[in-house]
C-alpha positions as CSV (number, residue, x, y, z in Angstrom):
1,M,82.3,119.5,-130.7
2,P,83.2,118.0,-127.4
3,S,82.4,114.4,-126.7
4,K,80.1,113.2,-123.9
5,R,83.3,112.0,-122.2
6,E,84.9,115.4,-122.4
7,I,81.8,117.1,-121.1
8,R,81.5,114.7,-118.2
9,R,85.2,115.4,-117.3
10,A,84.8,119.2,-117.6
11,L,81.8,119.0,-115.2
12,E,83.7,116.8,-112.8
13,Y,86.6,119.3,-112.9
14,A,84.2,122.2,-112.2
15,G,83.0,120.5,-109.1
16,W,79.8,118.7,-110.1
17,E,79.0,115.1,-109.1
18,V,78.3,113.7,-112.5
19,R,76.3,110.7,-113.6
20,W,74.5,109.5,-116.7
21,S,70.8,110.3,-116.4
22,A,68.2,107.7,-115.9
23,S,65.8,110.4,-114.5
24,T,65.4,112.4,-117.7
25,G,62.9,110.1,-119.5
26,D,62.8,112.2,-122.6
27,D,66.6,112.1,-123.1
28,P,68.3,108.9,-121.7
29,E,71.6,110.2,-123.1
30,A,71.6,113.3,-120.9
31,I,74.3,114.0,-118.5
32,V,73.3,115.2,-115.0
33,G,75.6,117.0,-112.5
34,G,74.5,117.4,-108.9
35,Y,75.6,119.6,-106.1
36,G,73.4,119.5,-103.1
37,P,69.9,120.5,-104.2
38,Y,71.3,122.0,-107.5
39,R,71.2,120.1,-110.7
40,L,72.8,120.7,-114.2
41,V,71.5,118.8,-117.2
42,V,73.3,118.7,-120.5
43,R,71.0,117.5,-123.2
44,F,72.0,116.1,-126.6
45,D,70.5,116.2,-130.1
46,P,69.3,112.5,-130.6
47,D,70.3,112.4,-134.2
48,R,73.7,114.0,-134.1
49,G,74.8,113.2,-130.6
50,E,75.8,116.8,-130.2
51,P,75.2,118.8,-127.0
52,T,72.3,121.2,-127.5
53,S,71.6,122.8,-124.1
54,V,72.4,123.1,-120.5
55,L,69.6,123.5,-117.9
56,T,70.3,124.3,-114.3
57,H,67.7,124.1,-111.5
58,R,67.2,124.1,-107.8
59,A,64.4,122.6,-105.9
60,G,63.3,125.0,-103.2
61,S,60.5,126.3,-101.1
62,Q,59.1,128.4,-104.0
63,G,59.3,125.4,-106.5
64,V,61.9,124.7,-109.2
65,F,64.0,127.6,-110.6
66,A,65.5,127.0,-114.0
67,E,67.9,128.9,-116.2
68,R,69.1,127.9,-119.6
69,W,72.7,128.4,-120.5
70,K,73.6,129.1,-124.2
71,G,75.9,126.5,-125.6
72,V,78.1,124.1,-123.6
73,E,81.5,125.7,-124.3
74,L,81.5,127.4,-120.9
75,L,79.9,125.0,-118.5
76,P,79.2,126.7,-115.2
77,A,80.8,125.7,-111.8
78,P,78.4,124.8,-109.0
79,E,79.1,128.2,-107.3
80,E,78.1,130.1,-110.5
81,V,74.7,128.3,-110.6
82,I,74.2,128.7,-106.9
83,R,74.9,132.5,-107.1
84,R,72.6,133.0,-110.1
85,L,69.7,130.9,-108.9
86,S,69.9,132.3,-105.3
87,R,69.8,135.9,-106.8
88,R,66.8,134.8,-108.9
89,D,65.1,133.2,-105.8
90,I,65.5,136.4,-103.7
91,S,64.0,138.6,-106.5
92,R,60.9,136.4,-106.6
93,R,60.1,136.5,-102.9
94,P,57.0,138.5,-101.9
95,P,57.8,141.6,-99.8
96,E,57.8,141.1,-96.1
97,D,54.8,142.3,-94.1
98,S,55.5,145.1,-91.9
99,A,52.5,144.6,-89.6
């Protein structure tokens, strides 16, 4: 199981601006990566200290979009998150009025 330091280094290598989270009140040990309006949060099991999930989101005009990634073995690069969340944002837009 990767350590928090290894996860932090992997995120930095992938292009994320990484910081320890003070903004995730329910999990002060979470690691947060930022890339413009995009965020990636790695959460940990409080008892074992093992990573349990990775959540990505983007604040946008339609609200916050989130996608859960299974496991932390393959942490996504910012470009992957942008591609997936942008595609999801486009599919949720209402059809344009032709009037």
